[in-house]
C-alpha positions in Angstrom: 14.7 38.8 21.8 11.4 39.8 20.1 12.4 37.6 17.1 13.0 34.6 19.4 9.6 35.3 21.1 7.8 35.1 17.7 9.6 31.9 16.8 8.8 30.5 20.3 5.1 31.2 19.9 5.0 29.7 16.4 6.8 26.5 17.4 4.6 26.2 20.6 1.4 26.5 18.5 2.6 24.0 15.9 3.7 21.4 18.6 0.4 22.0 20.4 -1.5 21.2 17.1 0.5 18.1 16.4 1.1 16.4 19.8 -1.3 15.4 22.6 -1.2 17.7 25.6 -0.7 16.4 29.2 -2.3 19.5 30.7 -5.2 21.8 30.1 -5.0 24.6 27.5 -4.4 27.4 30.0 -1.9 25.3 32.0 0.0 24.5 28.8 0.1 28.2 27.7 1.5 29.2 31.1 4.1 26.5 30.9 5.2 27.8 27.5 5.4 31.3 28.9 7.6 30.0 31.7 9.7 28.2 29.2 10.3 31.3 27.2 11.3 33.3 30.3 13.8 30.6 31.2 15.1 30.8 27.6 15.6 34.6 28.0 17.7 33.9 31.1 19.8 31.2 29.3 20.4 33.3 26.2 21.3 36.3 28.3 23.9 34.1 30.1 25.3 33.1 26.7 25.7 36.9 25.8 27.5 37.5 29.1 29.9 34.6 28.5 30.4 35.9 24.9 31.2 39.5 26.0 33.6 38.2 28.8 35.5 36.0 26.4 35.8 38.8 23.8 37.1 41.1 26.4 39.6 38.6 27.7 40.8 37.3 24.3 40.4 40.1 21.7 42.6 38.3 19.2 40.3 35.3 19.3 37.1 37.3 18.4 36.1 35.3 15.3 36.7 31.9 17.1 34.7 33.1 20.2 31.9 34.4 17.9 31.7 31.0 16.3 31.4 29.3 19.6 28.8 31.8 20.9 26.7 31.2 17.8 26.9 27.4 18.2 26.0 27.8 21.9 23.1 30.1 21.2 21.6 27.7 18.6 22.1 24.8 21.0 20.5 26.5 24.0 17.4 27.5 21.9 17.1 24.1 20.3 17.7 21.9 23.3 15.5 24.0 25.6 12.6 24.0 23.2 12.8 20.2 22.6 13.0 19.7 26.4 9.9 21.8 27.1 8.0 20.0 24.3 9.1 16.7 25.7 7.9 17.5 29.2 4.5 19.0 28.2 3.2 16.5 25.7 2.3 12.8 25.6 3.9 10.2 23.4 7.3 8.6 23.0 10.5 10.5 23.4 11.5 9.8 19.8 8.3 11.2 18.4 8.4 14.4 20.4 12.0 14.9 19.5 11.5 14.4 15.8 8.4 16.5 15.4 9.5 19.3 17.7 12.9 19.5 15.9 11.2 19.8 12.5 9.0 22.6 13.7 11.9 24.4 15.4 14.0 24.3 12.3 11.2 25.9 10.2 10.7 28.7 12.8 14.4 29.5 13.2 15.0 29.4 9.4 12.1 31.7 8.7 13.4 34.1 11.4 16.9 34.2 9.9 15.7 34.5 6.3 13.4 37.4 7.2 16.1 39.3 9.0 18.5 38.8 6.1 15.9 40.1 3.6 15.3 43.2 5.6 19.0 43.8 6.1 19.7 43.4 2.4 16.8 45.7 1.2 16.9 48.6 3.6 20.1 50.5 4.8 18.6 51.3 8.2 20.2 51.3 11.6 20.1 48.2 13.8 16.9 49.0 15.7 15.0 49.9 12.6 16.2 46.7 11.0 15.1 44.6 13.9 11.7 46.2 14.1 11.1 45.7 10.4 12.4 42.2 10.6 10.0 41.4 13.4 7.1 42.6 11.2 8.2 40.4 8.3 8.9 37.4 10.7 5.4 37.8 12.1 3.9 37.7 8.6 6.1 34.8 7.4 5.4 32.7 10.5 1.7 33.3 10.2 1.7 32.2 6.6 3.9 29.2 7.6 1.5 28.3 10.4 -1.5 28.3 8.0 0.4 26.3 5.3 1.7 23.7 7.7 -1.7 23.4 9.4 -3.4 23.0 6.0 -1.1 20.6 4.3 1.1 18.8 6.8 -0.5 18.5 10.2 -2.7 15.6 9.2 0.1 13.7 7.6 2.4 14.2 10.6 -0.3 13.0 13.0 -1.1 10.0 10.8 2.6 9.1 10.6 2.9 9.4 14.3 -0.1 7.1 14.8 1.1 4.6 12.2 4.5 4.3 13.8 3.0 4.3 17.3 5.4 7.1 18.1 8.5 5.1 17.3 10.8 7.4 15.3 14.1 6.0 16.6 15.2 4.8 13.2 15.1 8.3 11.8 16.5 10.3 14.8 19.7 10.9 12.9 17.9 13.3 10.7 17.2 16.1 13.3 20.8 15.6 14.6 22.3 16.0 11.1 20.1 19.0 10.3 21.0 20.6 13.6 24.7 20.3 12.9 24.2 21.7 9.4 22.1 24.6 10.8 24.7 25.4 13.5 27.5 25.5 10.9 25.5 27.6 8.4 24.4 30.0 11.1 28.0 30.6 12.0 28.9 31.2 8.4 26.0 33.5 7.8 27.1 35.6 10.8 30.8 35.6 10.1 31.0 36.1 6.3 30.0 39.2 4.3 26.9 38.4 2.3 28.0 35.0 0.8 28.6 31.4 1.8 31.0 29.6 -0.4 30.5 32.3 -3.0 26.7 31.7 -2.9 24.5 34.7 -1.9 23.4 34.4 1.8 19.7 34.8 0.9 20.0 31.9 -1.6 21.6 29.6 0.9 19.0 30.4 3.5 16.2 29.7 1.1 17.9 26.5 -0.1 18.3 25.4 3.6 14.6 25.9 4.4 13.5 24.0 1.3 15.9 21.1 2.0 14.7 20.8 5.6 11.0 20.8 4.6 11.6 18.3 1.8 13.7 16.0 4.0 11.2 15.8 6.8 8.2 15.6 4.6 9.9 12.8 2.7 10.1 10.9 6.0 6.5 11.7 7.0 5.0 10.9 3.6 7.3 8.0 2.9 6.6 6.3 6.2 2.9 7.0 6.0 2.7 5.6 2.5 4.8 2.6 3.5 2.7 1.8 6.5 -0.5 2.2 4.4 0.9 -0.2 1.8 1.8 -2.7 4.6 -1.8 -2.5 5.8 -3.1 -3.1 2.3 -0.7 -6.0 1.9 -2.0 -7.5 5.2 -5.6 -7.1 4.1 -4.7 -8.7 0.7 -3.1 -11.6 2.5 -6.1 -12.0 4.7 -8.4 -11.9 1.6 -6.2 -14.6 0.0 -6.6 -16.7 3.1 -10.4 -16.2 3.1 -10.5 -17.0 -0.6 -8.4 -20.1 -0.3 -10.6 -21.3 2.6 -13.7 -21.4 0.4 -12.1 -23.6 -2.2 -12.6 -27.3 -1.8 -10.0 -29.0 0.4 -7.9 -31.3 -1.9 -7.9 -34.0 0.9 -11.7 -34.3 0.5 -11.2 -35.5 -3.1 -9.8 -38.7 -1.9 -13.0 -39.6 -0.1 -15.1 -39.5 -3.3 -15.4 -42.9 -4.8 -15.7 -43.4 -8.6 -13.5 -40.4 -9.5 -9.9 -39.2 -9.1 -9.6 -35.4 -8.9 -6.8 -33.0 -8.8 -6.9 -29.2 -9.0 -4.4 -26.3 -9.1 -5.0 -22.5 -8.9 -2.4 -19.8 -9.3 -3.4 -16.1 -9.0 -1.5 -13.4 -10.9 -2.1 -11.2 -7.8 -2.6 -12.1 -4.2 -6.3 -12.6 -4.9 -8.0 -13.4 -8.1 -11.3 -14.2 -9.9 -10.8 -17.8 -10.8 -12.4 -20.6 -8.8 -13.4 -24.2 -9.0 -15.7 -26.3 -6.9 -16.7 -29.9 -6.4 -20.1 -30.4 -4.8 -21.4 -33.8 -3.7 -25.1 -34.2 -4.3 -26.6 -37.3 -2.8 -24.9 -40.6 -3.2 -24.3 -40.7 -7.0 -24.1 -37.2 -8.3 -21.2 -34.8 -8.4 -21.3 -31.2 -9.5 -18.1 -29.9 -11.2 -17.6 -26.2 -11.6 -14.8 -24.0 -13.0 -15.2 -20.3 -13.6 -13.2 -17.2 -14.4 -14.3 -13.7 -13.4 -13.2 -10.8 -15.7 -10.5 -8.7 -14.2 -8.2 -9.3 -11.3 -7.7 -8.2 -7.7 -10.1 -7.6 -4.8 -13.1 -6.7 -7.0 -12.8 -9.9 -9.0 -12.4 -11.9 -5.8 -15.6 -10.4 -4.4 -17.5 -11.2 -7.6 -16.1 -14.7 -7.5 -17.4 -15.3 -4.0 -20.8 -14.0 -4.9 -21.1 -16.2 -8.0 -19.7 -19.3 -6.3 -22.3 -18.9 -3.5 -25.2 -18.5 -6.0 -24.0 -21.5 -8.0 -23.7 -23.7 -4.9 -27.3 -22.7 -3.9 -28.7 -23.4 -7.3 -26.9 -26.8 -7.5 -28.7 -27.9 -4.3 -32.1 -27.1 -5.8 -31.7 -27.8 -9.5 -28.9 -30.4 -9.7 -30.1 -32.2 -12.8 -30.4 -29.0 -14.9 -27.1 -27.1 -15.2 -28.4 -24.9 -18.0 -31.3 -23.8 -15.9 -28.9 -23.1 -13.0 -26.7 -20.8 -15.1 -29.7 -19.0 -16.5 -31.0 -18.2 -13.0 -27.5 -17.2 -11.8 -27.1 -15.0 -14.8 -30.3 -13.1 -14.2 -29.3 -12.5 -10.6 -25.9 -11.1 -11.6 -27.5 -8.8 -14.1 -29.8 -7.3 -11.5 -26.8 -5.7 -9.7 -23.8 -5.5 -12.0 -22.8 -1.8 -12.1 -19.2 -2.7 -12.6 -20.2 -4.6 -15.8 -18.2 -7.6 -14.8 -18.9 -11.0 -16.5 -18.1 -14.5 -15.5 -17.3 -17.5 -17.8 -18.5 -20.8 -16.2 -18.4 -24.4 -17.1 -20.8 -26.5 -14.9 -21.3 -30.2 -15.2 -23.3 -32.9 -13.2 -21.7 -36.3 -13.2 -23.6 -39.5 -12.3 -20.8 -41.5 -10.7 -22.7 -44.8 -11.1 -23.6 -44.5 -14.8 -21.0 -42.0 -16.1 -23.7 -39.8 -17.6 -22.4 -36.2 -17.7 -24.8 -33.3 -18.2 -23.2 -29.9 -18.6 -23.7 -26.3 -19.6 -21.2 -23.7 -20.7 -21.4 -19.9 -20.3 -18.6 -18.6 -22.5 -16.0 -20.7 -20.9 -13.1 -22.6 -22.6 -14.4 -26.0 -23.6 -12.9 -28.8 -21.5 -10.6 -31.5 -22.9 -11.9 -35.1 -22.8 -9.1 -37.7 -22.9 -10.1 -41.3 -23.9 -7.8 -44.1 -24.6 -4.8 -41.7 -25.2 -6.7 -39.4 -27.5 -7.7 -35.9 -26.3 -10.3 -33.7 -27.9 -12.3 -30.6 -27.0 -15.8 -31.2 -25.6 -18.5 -29.7 -27.8 -20.0 -26.7 -26.0 -22.7 -24.2 -26.8 -21.3 -20.8 -28.0 -23.0 -18.8 -25.3 -22.1 -15.5 -23.5 -20.6 -15.3 -20.1 -22.8 -14.6 -17.1 -23.6 -11.0 -16.5 -23.4 -9.9 -20.2 -26.9 -10.4 -21.5 -30.0 -12.4 -20.8 -29.7 -15.9 -22.2 -31.3 -19.3 -21.9 -28.4 -21.7 -21.4 -29.0 -25.3 -22.6 -28.1 -28.7 -21.2 -25.7 -30.8 -23.2 -24.9 -34.5 -22.5 -22.3 -37.1 -22.9 -21.4 -40.3 -21.2 -18.0 -40.9 -19.7 -16.4 -44.3 -20.0 -14.2 -45.9 -17.4 -10.8 -44.1 -17.1 -11.9 -41.1 -19.2 -10.4 -37.9 -18.0 -11.9 -34.4 -18.2 -9.4 -31.6 -18.0 -10.9 -28.1 -17.4 -8.9 -24.9 -17.4 -9.3 -21.1 -17.5 -7.9 -18.8 -20.3 -4.9 -17.9 -18.1 -3.4 -21.2 -19.3 -4.0 -20.9 -23.1 -3.4 -17.1 -23.2 -0.1 -17.2 -21.4 2.5 -15.4 -23.5 6.2 -15.8 -24.1 8.8 -13.1 -24.7 7.8 -12.8 -28.4 4.1 -12.2 -27.5 3.0 -15.6 -28.7 0.2 -17.4 -26.8 0.5 -20.8 -25.3 -2.6 -22.0 -27.2 -5.0 -24.8 -26.9 -3.1 -27.1 -29.3 0.0 -27.0 -27.2 -2.2 -27.7 -24.2 -3.7 -30.8 -26.0 -0.3 -32.1 -26.8 0.8 -32.0 -23.1 -2.5 -33.3 -21.7 -2.6 -36.4 -23.9 0.7 -37.6 -22.5 -0.9 -38.7 -19.2 -4.3 -39.7 -18.0 -3.5 -39.2 -14.3 -5.1 -35.9 -13.1 -2.2 -34.9 -10.9 0.5 -35.7 -13.4 -1.5 -34.1 -16.2 -1.9 -30.8 -14.3 1.7 -30.7 -13.1 3.0 -31.3 -16.6 0.9 -28.4 -18.0 2.1 -26.0 -15.3 5.7 -27.0 -15.9 5.3 -26.5 -19.7 3.6 -23.1 -19.3 6.5 -22.0 -17.1 9.0 -23.1 -19.7 7.0 -21.4 -22.4 6.7 -18.0 -20.7 10.2 -18.0 -19.3 10.7 -15.1 -16.9 7.8 -12.9 -18.1 5.7 -13.7 -15.0 2.0 -14.4 -14.8 -0.4 -11.9 -16.4 -3.6 -13.7 -15.6 -5.0 -16.2 -13.1 -4.5 -19.8 -14.0 -6.8 -22.6 -12.8 -6.9 -26.2 -13.8 -9.3 -29.0 -12.7 -8.9 -32.6 -13.9 -11.4 -35.4 -13.1 -10.8 -39.0 -14.0 -13.8 -41.2 -14.1 -12.9 -44.6 -12.5 -16.5 -45.8 -12.2 -18.0 -46.9 -8.9 -17.9 -50.6 -8.4 
């Protein structure tokens, strides 16, 4: 009974550390003591039944011993789970799952300690029990420290993440209980081995398997819930990022141009962006950019750069080179992550077709005129955030029905299964087949998909096409 008392104290402490109490600390301790005294009465009743059955049916001793062992394990387990369930807050499934895990550890350590003492020392029964109690006390204390140090936090976080709903994994304590009941009977009825495996070995294996099984549940659920939260945050970030891009419906309200854009991130959020900014009655700022890297950090950098460009456009709309120079210096003031941004920024006079632009390391746009597509001449300049640089303005004049096709390197650097890149020349061959922005972009996207096959997207892809129809 002293062994059961030690197990009871260990399990009570572990449950108390893991679950939220309904009562004060003193009240809880008294209830645990009362629960133990009741357990003593119940197990004593099991012993009385056992002795009576052995006396009445001597020939059925082994069978009755098997039933008594099963009944003993059931009484201890069910009573402990019941007391835990009544004394702590939370859902029934969470209390059952956590209490059963702690109970299996306590009972397994108790059995293992007694077996070790019995195997090592040829003492009489009372000496063996006394030595076993000492070893059990030491083992349970070490177990208490280890579980408190490495597992309590994970168990509590899993319980919180699931909001106490362990119903989907309740089959685990039931299965472990049945296995423990059967093994306990075999340990008590066979001489030193179970299925030709030494008893000590089977006990150690059982403890390890129980701990691994439960911790797989705790860690697995906690990791899965954490990933779900991350995915939810990423979807929210994608929604926020999508909301700051220009609404395609607004393009229809801009006279003098036909615009179409498409963006496809390799992850939920990315660093590519485009923008169309109306300035006064006759000017339109056109921006496409690519932040180095992918993911959340690139998306945050993208939002920062997009905001700075939009502010600079409002104040220096006739000087795109000057805008990029100012933005570049602002980025370099606080760029510990050493990220850079390639940008193409142009200002279009819708009335005259005059197009003033500046390029910061970005892919040169494609200008399609009368069915012939060529690359726009751009300054070979570094991207924003790399080094201090004075970006220059460059100029051209768009004629009626000219189309500018802008893109990021995710298009030209898309690779097929042989590692070959899509390339700018293949892009030119597809673009020149249509001068309608929407048809042009859709044709490129379809061709890129055919080229890459099932390799998937390795970089963000953004395209922006502007056809100058000239304001009447």
